[in-house]
C-alpha atoms as one frame of an Amber mdcrd trajectory, in Angstrom:
protein
  90.085  68.216 106.161  86.699  70.005 107.011  88.804  72.781 108.367  90.908
  73.328 105.042  87.899  72.906 102.866  86.208  75.638 104.776  89.192  77.928
 104.604  89.706  77.166 100.986  85.899  77.988 100.379  86.051  81.137 102.250
  89.221  82.273 100.447  87.781  81.444  96.937  84.828  83.743  97.697  87.218
  86.420  98.093  90.488  86.001  96.132  89.896  83.071  93.864  90.335  79.300
  94.261  94.006  79.314  93.300  94.908  81.961  96.033  92.926  79.964  98.727
  94.688  76.931  97.560  97.948  78.632  97.851  97.189  79.916 101.300  96.137
  76.662 102.870  99.159  74.958 101.197 101.793  77.496 102.280 100.875  77.005
 106.034 100.512  73.086 105.858 104.014  72.824 107.122 103.721  75.791 109.547
 106.142  77.740 107.667 105.740  81.329 106.001 106.462  81.772 102.302 109.781
  83.382 101.233 109.620  87.166 101.621 108.932  89.024  98.544 111.075  91.976
  97.359 109.605  95.324  97.732 106.437  94.576  99.474 106.058  96.285 102.911
 105.348  93.903 105.666 104.509  96.237 108.453 102.894  96.674 111.981 101.324
  99.611 113.859 103.008  99.753 117.216 101.765 103.061 118.402 101.111 101.753
 121.837 104.223 100.104 122.526 105.994 102.710 124.352 103.129 103.273 126.830
 102.787  99.563 127.148 106.553  99.072 127.994 106.444 102.096 130.426 103.662
  99.899 132.411 105.409  96.894 132.517 104.806  95.144 129.208 107.224  92.345
 128.029 107.547  90.696 124.987 108.894  87.175 124.062 109.922  85.172 120.981
 107.838  82.214 120.119 110.314  79.867 121.975 109.630  82.135 125.331 112.923
  84.129 125.049 112.390  87.749 126.142 113.448  90.344 124.003 113.008  93.795
 122.671 109.548  94.017 120.921 110.954  95.819 117.726 113.724  93.525 117.161
 111.390  90.663 117.628 109.357  92.173 114.831 112.543  92.597 112.510 113.732
  89.007 113.283 110.136  87.938 112.127 110.788  89.644 108.695 108.786  92.881
 109.203 110.439  95.732 107.231 108.322  98.695 108.538 106.455 100.034 111.623
 103.504 102.414 111.769 103.316 104.958 114.609 100.703 107.447 115.007 100.972
 111.374 116.261  98.709 113.189 118.297  99.068 116.839 119.010  98.751 117.173
 122.754  97.119 114.071 124.359  96.211 113.890 127.789  98.529 111.203 128.888
 101.725 112.558 126.949 101.948 109.655 124.677 101.836 109.459 120.815 103.550
 112.598 120.645 106.696 113.587 118.559 108.804 112.298 121.396 107.516 108.674
 121.073 107.568 108.642 117.328 111.205 109.852 117.174 112.108 107.114 119.841
 110.150 104.339 117.770 111.834 105.633 114.514 115.365 105.455 115.996 114.670
 101.870 117.162 113.218 100.703 113.977 116.053 102.129 112.041 118.337 100.364
 114.268 116.677  97.161 113.689 116.685  97.786 109.962 113.271  98.872 109.407
 111.424 101.976 107.793 108.938 104.001 109.462 105.185 105.220 108.457 104.236
 108.225 110.333 100.501 108.605 110.815  99.390 111.999 111.585  95.809 112.351
 113.303  95.916 116.000 113.774  93.910 115.585 116.912  94.652 115.227 120.695
  92.945 111.846 120.602  91.750 109.110 118.307  90.661 110.308 114.698  88.361
 107.989 112.682  85.417 108.149 110.270  83.162 108.965 113.226  85.346 111.779
 114.990  88.216 114.132 113.996  88.273 116.321 116.891  90.265 119.750 116.485
  93.248 119.867 118.881  92.517 122.035 121.660  95.573 124.414 120.946  94.088
 125.039 117.427  90.594 126.097 118.546  89.563 129.640 117.524  92.281 129.775
 114.700  91.198 131.283 111.447  91.329 129.040 108.451  94.662 130.386 107.261
  96.076 130.048 110.627  94.792 126.420 110.831  96.499 125.675 107.572  99.697
 127.048 109.219  98.999 125.027 112.157  98.917 121.743 109.973 101.941 122.694
 108.102 103.998 123.496 111.169 103.079 120.364 113.101 103.651 118.280 110.392
 107.061 119.855 109.625 108.000 119.934 113.287 107.571 116.115 113.805 109.181
 115.121 110.486 112.096 117.655 111.009 112.625 116.099 114.493 112.781 112.593
 113.006 115.146 113.697 110.227 117.493 115.330 112.949 117.455 112.174 114.749
 118.713 110.350 111.526 115.459 108.954 110.744 113.788 109.481 107.263 110.504
 108.016 107.173 109.539 106.487 103.656 105.877 106.768 104.283 103.754 109.686
 105.692 100.145 109.502 106.305  98.463 113.000 106.131  95.137 112.348 108.228
  93.860 109.241 109.729  90.551 107.529 108.477  89.450 110.605 106.623  86.397
 109.447 105.023  84.465 112.482 106.384  87.229 114.843 106.171  89.356 115.767
 109.162  89.813 118.672 111.760  86.115 119.253 112.065  84.259 121.318 111.271
  86.737 123.332 109.199  87.911 120.357 107.192  84.618 118.316 107.246  82.857
 116.369 104.446  80.860 119.472 103.642  83.768 121.754 103.287  85.546 120.063
 100.426  87.891 123.121  99.318  88.902 123.771 103.082  89.336 119.914 103.482
  91.666 119.803 100.357  93.500 122.906 101.855  94.329 121.357 104.855  95.398
 118.186 103.255  97.561 120.108 100.998  99.105 121.899 103.904 100.212 118.525
 105.305 101.549 117.252 102.098 103.430 120.462 101.449 105.107 120.116 104.716
 106.055 116.486 104.001 107.579 117.478 100.476 109.525 120.338 102.175 111.054
 118.246 104.837 111.261 114.817 103.316 110.901 115.122  99.534 111.590 111.486
  99.115 108.834 110.471 101.328 105.297 109.059  99.844 102.514 111.068 101.001
  99.278 108.805 101.903  95.900 109.625 102.130  93.933 107.310 104.153  90.194
 106.111 104.410  88.499 103.419 106.475  86.003 100.890 104.952  88.505  99.393
 102.304  85.600  97.639 100.615  83.435 100.704  99.908  84.419 101.759  96.411
  81.849 104.655  96.483  83.448 106.295  99.501  86.894 105.926  97.968  85.856
 107.317  94.642  84.085 110.202  96.107  87.026 111.365  98.240  89.901 110.839
  95.847  87.811 112.373  92.881  87.553 115.459  95.070  91.009 115.270  96.228
  92.310 115.210  92.727  89.830 117.885  91.360  91.155 120.298  94.377  94.879
 119.616  93.614  95.923 117.884  96.765  99.192 116.652  96.018  99.214 112.903
  97.520 101.292 110.139  96.311  99.562 107.019  97.644  96.345 105.712  98.970
  95.874 103.768 102.266  92.871 101.851 103.336  91.752 100.079 106.674  90.082
  96.731 106.357  88.650  94.871 109.074  86.592  91.885 107.677  84.136  91.789
 110.696  83.188  95.478 110.143  84.135  96.192 106.217  82.625  93.200 104.293
  84.156  90.577 102.313  87.596  90.280 100.887  86.142  90.414  97.385  85.024
  94.054  97.981  88.400  94.939  99.043  89.845  93.447  95.923  87.352  95.234
  93.662  87.995  98.578  95.387  91.734  98.248  95.180  91.560  97.150  91.595
  89.348 100.215  90.569  91.758 102.611  92.656  94.765 101.476  90.875  92.996
 101.826  87.318  91.339 105.056  88.343  94.408 107.032  90.025  97.432 105.068
  89.183  98.921 105.418  92.754 100.695 102.838  94.905  98.094 101.345  97.485
  98.546 100.138 100.866  96.404  98.388 103.371  97.658 100.461 106.555  95.397
  98.732 108.946  93.958  95.179 109.353  93.500  92.597 112.263  91.952  89.331
 113.305  91.425  87.585 116.738  93.544  84.655 117.844  91.151  83.961 120.412
  87.676  84.940 122.060  89.139  85.166 125.688  90.016  88.343 127.518  93.038
  88.885 129.607  92.524  92.295 131.601  88.796  92.195 132.442  87.918  94.877
 129.977  85.577  93.613 127.395  87.288  92.943 123.842  86.017  94.741 120.726
  85.652  91.414 118.839  84.277  88.338 120.739  82.884  86.546 117.703  84.046
  82.856 117.672  84.206  82.974 113.911  84.178  86.498 112.657  84.422  85.516
 109.011  82.979  82.189 107.919  85.732  79.422 107.857  88.099  81.568 110.066
  87.672  80.896 113.576  89.297  83.076 116.269  92.608  80.983 116.648  96.258
  81.541 116.180  96.295  79.396 112.950  93.465  81.213 111.313  95.067  84.581
 112.159  97.930  83.395 110.150  95.545  82.385 107.293  93.928  85.621 107.367
  97.319  87.591 106.871  97.871  85.330 103.966  94.411  85.976 102.438  94.293
  89.799 102.654  98.083  89.725 101.310  97.225  87.882  98.205  94.471  90.415
  97.561  96.999  93.409  97.812  99.555  91.582  95.798  97.123  90.963  93.146
  96.439  94.574  92.611  97.061  95.570  88.944 100.210  96.956  87.587 102.014
  95.961  90.821 100.486  98.768  92.499  99.668  96.807  95.698 102.642  97.910
  97.771 102.073  96.599 101.351 100.069  95.558 104.496 100.233  96.698 108.095
  98.747  94.908 110.994  97.013  97.242 113.697  98.504  97.587 116.993 100.444
  94.242 117.011 102.097  94.886 120.166  99.237  96.186 122.203  98.927  93.658
 124.862  96.861  94.109 127.979  98.813  95.940 130.677  97.125  97.742 133.572
  97.567 101.776 133.020  98.117 101.496 129.163  94.486 101.463 128.228  92.838
 103.083 125.128  91.735 106.386 126.738  94.455 109.007 127.138  92.240 110.869
 129.488  91.394 107.898 131.612  94.333 105.898 133.344  91.984 103.275 134.555
  90.552 102.289 131.011  91.527  98.962 129.560  92.536  97.395 126.306  89.857
  95.960 124.007  92.135  94.871 121.413  94.682  92.292 123.137  93.007  89.411
 121.586  94.050  90.730 118.089  97.566  91.239 118.943 100.418  89.297 117.494
 101.451  88.350 121.043  99.733  86.210 123.090  98.477  86.411 126.660 101.931
  84.817 127.791 103.610  87.469 125.850 104.836  85.129 123.139 105.115  85.982
 119.425 102.137  84.303 117.504 102.391  82.412 114.477 100.777  85.300 112.702
 103.884  87.468 113.167 106.147  85.151 111.346 103.544  84.945 108.653 103.393
  88.536 108.288 107.188  88.751 108.087 107.199  86.088 105.405 104.778  87.574
 103.003
């Protein structure tokens, strides 16, 4: 009773007492709620192929081994997300792997969100490194490179019989992207580069939604500044994506307020394209985990059960966005279990995985309850 009271109290502070009560009740019997129609229930699995190449295996909750993407689909997920780097040191997260993941997703009956980083490595608010091959290009040629890279990847997917419904132009671009040319202090150039990517999407896959994506999903000021500038400079985007990690980005009430404001202000579909939560504080590869707090959010200890509760709580926020504009939720790197050789740094084969305690598969390779929860939204 004390645990459920704590969960209800934490949820009430963020999404209201009714939502918290529904969340607790929905899982009292260990079953996810029936899937809603039209809501994107997704997982970023960008690291899957590298993990598989280094020996990772995946099992259903009952221990039966299977293909990870099939397990996701069986659990009720309807979309995967995969990032694209330009020329990474390890050769992963390129057009080759995105096409393979796209084929497998389509075969399993799922859609694909393509996440363009426009870098050779991780792109986020703190770093947006220009691809080495694009160094020294004039700004006009840089726009051409963005267009051609985007069109090339999407064209390869189209040729493979895969037409992604969602395409993300840039990753966590709070301070712009492809620095320094598209940095926050070069707003017109930033808009020009974003437009080049969006134009490529429109030309190759006219039916796909073009998403612009920021981190810090509870930071309304950052989103308003960015999207006001995007609108003022004529960037032809269709939807807005947000990252929201509660241990970094604040309370769910902040996310709810920001999403509600975005829906009213811009009238665009909204997606939380990244979130996660730990199912344990333990480590399985000897490489320190990013999140080790035994209770990152008050009332939500790091456990499989509360990982499930977190999925429900954030989904309730997205689904409550006005005018039905809250369209979906993606778990970040759901299949990134710890395997030697498949670490975070593409330039360092000895690097480890600091995320395995936030995957949706446990240290015995079994699907966690949260996977079924996500698929049942």
